[in-house]
C-alpha positions as a LaTeX table, in Angstrom:
\begin{tabular}{lrrr}
\hline
Residue & $x$ (\AA) & $y$ (\AA) & $z$ (\AA) \\
\hline
Unk1 & 76.99 & $-99.28$ & 82.54 \\
Unk2 & 75.74 & $-101.49$ & 85.48 \\
Unk3 & 74.78 & $-104.76$ & 85.02 \\
Unk4 & 71.35 & $-106.43$ & 85.07 \\
Unk5 & 71.24 & $-108.16$ & 88.29 \\
Unk6 & 69.26 & $-111.51$ & 88.91 \\
Unk7 & 65.87 & $-110.06$ & 90.30 \\
Unk8 & 65.45 & $-107.41$ & 87.23 \\
Unk9 & 66.48 & $-110.38$ & 84.92 \\
Unk10 & 63.32 & $-112.45$ & 86.35 \\
Unk11 & 60.87 & $-109.36$ & 86.19 \\
Unk12 & 61.99 & $-108.52$ & 82.42 \\
Unk13 & 61.04 & $-112.24$ & 81.60 \\
Unk14 & 57.82 & $-111.76$ & 83.13 \\
Unk15 & 57.23 & $-109.16$ & 80.75 \\
Unk16 & 58.21 & $-110.55$ & 77.76 \\
Unk17 & 55.82 & $-113.38$ & 78.21 \\
Unk18 & 52.68 & $-111.33$ & 79.00 \\
Unk19 & 50.17 & $-112.14$ & 76.09 \\
Unk20 & 46.93 & $-111.05$ & 75.26 \\
Unk21 & 46.84 & $-107.51$ & 75.90 \\
Unk22 & 45.34 & $-106.44$ & 72.63 \\
Unk23 & 42.98 & $-109.74$ & 72.76 \\
Unk24 & 41.87 & $-108.61$ & 75.75 \\
Unk25 & 41.49 & $-104.91$ & 74.85 \\
Unk26 & 39.55 & $-106.05$ & 71.24 \\
Unk27 & 37.30 & $-108.70$ & 73.56 \\
Unk28 & 36.05 & $-105.83$ & 76.02 \\
Unk29 & 35.30 & $-103.34$ & 72.77 \\
Unk30 & 33.27 & $-106.72$ & 71.24 \\
Unk31 & 31.36 & $-107.01$ & 74.39 \\
Unk32 & 30.53 & $-103.35$ & 74.72 \\
Unk33 & 29.72 & $-102.73$ & 70.95 \\
Unk34 & 27.66 & $-105.90$ & 71.06 \\
Unk35 & 25.86 & $-104.96$ & 74.16 \\
Unk36 & 25.20 & $-101.82$ & 72.82 \\
Unk37 & 24.04 & $-102.49$ & 69.67 \\
Unk38 & 22.59 & $-106.32$ & 71.33 \\
Unk39 & 24.34 & $-108.03$ & 68.58 \\
Unk40 & 26.73 & $-109.88$ & 70.61 \\
Unk41 & 26.61 & $-113.04$ & 68.50 \\
Unk42 & 28.53 & $-111.14$ & 65.76 \\
Unk43 & 30.20 & $-108.21$ & 67.67 \\
Unk44 & 31.91 & $-110.55$ & 70.49 \\
Unk45 & 34.22 & $-112.97$ & 67.71 \\
Unk46 & 35.22 & $-110.39$ & 65.75 \\
Unk47 & 36.67 & $-108.65$ & 68.76 \\
Unk48 & 38.18 & $-111.89$ & 69.40 \\
Unk49 & 39.42 & $-111.82$ & 65.49 \\
Unk50 & 40.67 & $-108.56$ & 65.45 \\
Unk51 & 42.45 & $-108.84$ & 69.05 \\
Unk52 & 44.55 & $-112.41$ & 67.57 \\
Unk53 & 45.27 & $-110.40$ & 64.25 \\
Unk54 & 47.02 & $-107.57$ & 66.10 \\
Unk55 & 48.67 & $-110.09$ & 68.21 \\
Unk56 & 50.11 & $-111.66$ & 65.79 \\
Unk57 & 50.95 & $-108.56$ & 63.79 \\
Unk58 & 52.77 & $-107.20$ & 67.11 \\
Unk59 & 54.68 & $-110.13$ & 67.75 \\
Unk60 & 55.65 & $-111.08$ & 64.31 \\
Unk61 & 54.82 & $-114.50$ & 64.04 \\
\hline
\end{tabular}
């Protein structure tokens, strides 16, 4: 088994620090749904809420 180099540790830390993937995905879904249904005032906040909830569930806060 080989030892993890310092460069690889930096990359792993950056990957772990990246958050907001699901928030971004649901934000896009909310924008698209709002544009299609012409009701962006409801779909955008719902997309943000769903994204935050999924982020919190997956990160186990």
